[in-house]
C-alpha positions in Angstrom: -14.9 239.7 -55.1 -14.1 242.1 -57.9 -15.0 245.7 -57.2 -14.8 248.5 -59.7 -14.0 251.8 -57.9 -14.5 255.1 -59.7 -13.9 258.5 -58.1 -14.5 262.2 -58.8 -12.3 264.2 -56.5 -12.1 268.0 -56.7 -8.6 268.6 -55.1 -5.5 267.5 -57.0 -3.8 266.6 -53.8 -6.6 264.4 -52.5 -7.1 262.9 -56.0 -3.4 261.9 -56.1 -3.5 260.5 -52.6 -6.6 258.4 -53.5 -4.9 257.1 -56.7 -1.8 256.1 -54.8 -3.9 254.3 -52.1 -6.0 252.4 -54.8 -2.8 251.2 -56.5 -2.1 249.2 -53.4 -5.5 247.5 -53.8 -5.9 246.9 -57.5 -5.1 247.9 -61.0 -5.8 251.3 -62.7 -8.0 250.7 -65.8 -8.8 254.4 -66.5 -7.5 257.6 -65.0 -10.1 257.6 -62.1 -11.2 253.9 -62.3 -9.7 250.9 -60.6 -10.4 247.2 -60.7 -9.7 245.5 -57.4 -10.1 242.0 -56.1 -11.1 242.4 -52.4 -12.3 240.4 -49.5 -15.2 241.9 -47.6 -13.0 242.9 -44.7 -10.4 244.5 -47.0 -13.2 246.4 -48.9 -14.5 247.7 -45.5 -11.0 248.8 -44.5 -10.5 250.6 -47.9 -13.8 252.3 -47.6 -12.9 253.5 -44.1 -9.6 254.9 -45.2 -11.1 256.7 -48.2 -13.8 258.2 -46.0 -11.1 259.9 -43.9 -9.1 261.1 -47.0 -11.8 262.7 -49.1 -14.0 265.7 -48.6 -17.5 264.1 -48.5 -19.2 267.4 -49.5 -17.3 267.8 -52.7 -15.8 264.4 -53.6 -17.4 261.1 -54.4 -16.1 257.5 -54.6 -18.3 254.8 -56.2 -17.9 251.0 -55.5 -19.4 248.6 -58.0 -19.1 244.9 -56.8 -19.2 242.4 -59.6 -20.0 238.7 -59.3 -17.6 236.3 -61.0 -20.2 235.6 -63.7 -20.6 239.3 -64.5 -16.9 239.9 -64.4 -16.3 236.9 -66.7 -18.6 238.6 -69.3 -16.7 241.9 -69.3 -15.1 242.9 -72.5 -12.7 245.7 -73.5 -12.0 247.4 -76.8 -8.8 249.3 -77.3 -5.4 249.4 -75.6 -4.7 247.0 -72.8 -5.2 248.4 -69.3 -2.5 248.4 -66.7 -0.8 251.3 -68.3 -0.4 254.2 -65.8 -0.7 257.6 -67.5 2.4 259.7 -67.2 1.1 262.8 -65.4 
């Protein structure tokens, strides 16, 4: 399944660690948004890892699963994603 993962993490260190982890699971489409193709067990494993990495009082990670039909209807305007910002 395709899962869009978006995060809002207060600490730069945790934010960087989260981004590095998510790069192992999918493609960055915005600074804090990733598009990942995951099996249910792999999604569960990722959620467990992220739970141990973030501060659940100040940080938030959202998971938006998309069915293949919905993903097929997705559209983009602007530069192609896959470009990692240089910061």
